[in-house]
C-alpha positions, -999 to 999 in steps of 0.1 A, spaced: 388 444 -737 370 457 -706 342 469 -728 338 434 -741 337 420 -706 310 445 -697 290 437 -728 291 399 -724 284 400 -686 255 425 -692 240 402 -718 244 372 -696 228 390 -667 199 406 -686 190 374 -706 200 348 -680 165 333 -676 156 333 -713 188 318 -729 198 282 -731 228 268 -712 250 266 -743 245 303 -750 252 311 -713 284 290 -715 295 309 -746 291 342 -727 312 330 -698 339 316 -721 341 351 -738 342 368 -704 370 345 -693 390 351 -725 386 388 -723 395 389 -686 427 370 -694 436 394 -722 428 424 -699 450 410 -672 479 405 -696 474 440 -710 474 456 -675 505 435 -666 522 448 -697 512 484 -690 527 481 -655 559 469 -669 559 498 -694 553 523 -665 582 508 -647 604 511 -678 595 548 -680 607 553 -644 640 534 -651 630 504 -630 630 478 -657 656 460 -677 652 460 -715 655 425 -729 662 424 -766 653 392 -784 645 380 -819 608 384 -827 590 367 -855 566 395 -865 538 375 -881 533 354 -849 539 384 -827 513 406 -845 487 378 -845 491 373 -807 491 411 -801 461 418 -823 442 389 -806 436 413 -776 414 434 -799 395 407 -816 362 415 -799 366 453 -804 374 448 -841 343 425 -844 320 449 -826 329 477 -850 328 454 -880 364 463 -890 390 443 -909 427 441 -899 453 428 -924 490 423 -917 518 412 -940 548 403 -918 557 370 -934 593 360 -929 602 393 -910 622 389 -878 633 419 -857 653 424 -825 635 443 -799 620 441 -763 588 422 -767 569 440 -739 578 474 -751 570 466 -787 536 450 -777 527 482 -758 535 503 -788 515 481 -812 485 479 -788 485 516 -784 485 521 -822 458 495 -828 436 508 -800 437 543 -814 431 530 -849 400 511 -837 388 540 -816 390 565 -844 378 543 -873 343 544 -886 322 513 -881 317 488 -909 350 492 -927 355 455 -932 
């Protein structure tokens, strides 16, 4: 997510005088969305760090996996798009009991590594 923020802000800065207002707005919307996702990611990582030091309570709850995965993968939408990758999930009608924050951290770590070590254009 931070890479996307840098990309969009760099494009907005370098092309500011030559692009129309609608394009500028689209850059700022993307920056805002990526900033929000980055904030949530950092917040989650801090919670995970606290859990590792024994300073957090694990809250188990039912999680509908299809909805959960879509929301979790949304953090990586721009990185997936930039590498021209395709992500498919098949979690229809699957519900589990887990701590949402810990599960989200695990899934984000797996997806982040998958994106990082995938070759571009595998869509």
